[in-house]
N, C-alpha and C positions, 0 to 999 in steps of 0.2 A: 645530221652527222653524228655518228655514235662515238663513244669513247675509244673504241678500237681503231676507227679510221683516223681520228685526230692524233692518236699516239703514233701511228705509222707515218703520218705526214711529218710529224716533228722529228722522227728518226731519220727520215730522208733528208731533211734540211742539214743534219749534222754530218752527212757523208762527205768525204773528200771529193773535190772536182779538180781535174787538171786538164791542161791543154797541151797537145803534142802533135807530132807529124807522123803519118803512116809511113813505115819503111818496108812493110811486106804485107801482101794480101793473098798469099798462095794457099792458105788453108781455108776450109769451108767454114763460113760464119765466124771467122776469127781474123783479126788483124794484129800486126805487131806495131806498137806505137812508141816512138822515142820522145821522151819528155826531158827537156833541158832547162837548166837555170844557171844564171851567172852569179858568181859569188867572188868576194875579195879574199885572197889568201891571208890568213891571220898574221903571218910573220912578214911576208914579202910585199903585201899590199897589191899584188898583181891580180887583175881580174881574170878568172878562169871559168870555163864552162864545164859544168857537171851534167851528165845525162844518165837517164835510167831507161831501160827497155821494159815495156809491159805488154802482155797479151790481153786483148780486149775483145769482148763479144760484139759482133756486128750482125744483127738479125737479118738485115736486108741484103747483106753480102754485096754491097754496091760501092764500097769505098775504093779509091785508086791510090797508088803509091804517090806520096808527096802532098796529099790533102791534109789540112789542119783539122783536128777533131777535138771535141770536148768529151771527156770521159768521167764517169762516176764510179766510185767504189761500190762493190756489191758483194753478195755472198759468193763463196767459191763455186764456180761453174764447172771447173775441171781441175786437173792437177796443177795447171799454171794460170788459168784465167781467174782473175779477181776483179776485173774492171769491165764496164759496159759502156759502149759508145752512146752518148746522148744525141749529139748532132755533129754535122760537118760544118765547119766554119768557112 
């Protein structure tokens, strides 16, 4: 293993990974994924759900709406795509 390869593997480990649900697959090689997390309101202490929508690259183009997926942050692939699907859960 060369120095270059070990550096790239260490960089990959530091990339963010999130789990979400596919909400749209109407584009070619792209899926829209909703990532949600629950948090407690700082003042009122009520548990609320916050969600974000991401565009992710799906090379196989085989994901269906409603599937859970794991995504990894990657270099910009297009104007909006910054995530890549690793696996379907």
